[in-house]
Wavefront OBJ file of the C-alpha trace (Angstrom):
o trace
v 0.000 0.000 0.000
v 2.820 2.428 0.824
v 5.375 1.279 -1.739
v 7.429 3.976 -3.370
v 9.418 7.038 -2.342
v 8.175 8.575 0.903
v 7.850 12.350 0.919
v 7.597 14.751 3.854
v 3.794 14.544 3.627
v 4.018 10.810 4.347
v 6.094 11.384 7.476
v 3.779 14.146 8.731
v 0.824 11.805 8.192
v 2.622 9.065 10.107
v 3.269 11.464 12.985
v -0.398 12.542 13.045
v -1.558 8.915 12.906
v 0.721 7.785 15.729
v -0.055 10.689 18.037
v -3.829 10.366 17.492
v -3.655 6.612 18.108
v -1.688 7.093 21.312
v -4.098 9.779 22.483
v -7.159 7.587 21.843
v -5.505 4.618 23.523
v -4.850 6.685 26.650
v -8.476 7.874 26.744
v -9.846 4.340 26.368
v -7.395 3.051 28.979
v -8.531 5.692 31.467
v -12.220 5.068 30.810
v -11.766 1.298 31.085
v -9.836 1.285 34.350
v -11.603 4.222 36.024
v -15.295 3.771 35.168
v -16.276 5.821 38.221
v -15.343 8.967 36.300
v -18.741 9.102 34.579
v -18.671 12.840 33.986
v -15.311 12.505 32.256
v -16.587 9.722 30.027
v -19.495 11.892 28.895
v -17.198 14.779 28.014
v -14.702 12.521 26.221
v -17.054 11.694 23.336
v -16.120 14.701 21.137
v -12.437 14.052 21.758
v -12.811 10.412 20.706
v -14.634 11.378 17.504
v -11.955 13.973 16.769
v -9.277 11.367 17.351
v -10.835 9.052 14.788
v -10.922 11.901 12.264
v -7.245 12.594 12.978
v -6.443 8.929 12.347
v -8.311 9.114 9.052
v -6.467 12.330 8.146
v -3.122 10.711 8.940
v -3.911 7.742 6.716
v -4.930 10.029 3.845
v -1.722 12.055 4.243
v 0.332 8.881 4.255
v -1.374 7.590 1.113
v -0.922 10.861 -0.765
v 2.677 11.252 0.418
v 4.018 8.270 -1.508
v 5.396 8.861 -4.976
v 5.019 5.902 -7.277
v 8.155 4.925 -9.115
v 7.755 4.929 -12.863
v 8.300 1.568 -14.433
v 10.550 1.604 -17.480
v 8.712 1.104 -20.739
v 10.020 -1.493 -23.157
v 9.709 -0.846 -26.869
l 1 2 3 4 5 6 7 8 9 10 11 12 13 14 15 16 17 18 19 20 21 22 23 24 25 26 27 28 29 30 31 32 33 34 35 36 37 38 39 40 41 42 43 44 45 46 47 48 49 50 51 52 53 54 55 56 57 58 59 60 61 62 63 64 65 66 67 68 69 70 71 72 73 74 75
């Protein structure tokens, strides 16, 4: 899927993807192990949705940041 020359856009997308994934993991970890924080879990919904959009944005940046190598044509 990501074969080819990686540009700076690819690496920025990878950074966005990794940081959003880590952020969502920490939110889910907190909500799973501290379920008594009900008010926090209700206010975390917009952050979780935003995190999923950041993951999607990172994947799109990674996909658009790969330059395909031209295959030589044979005559």
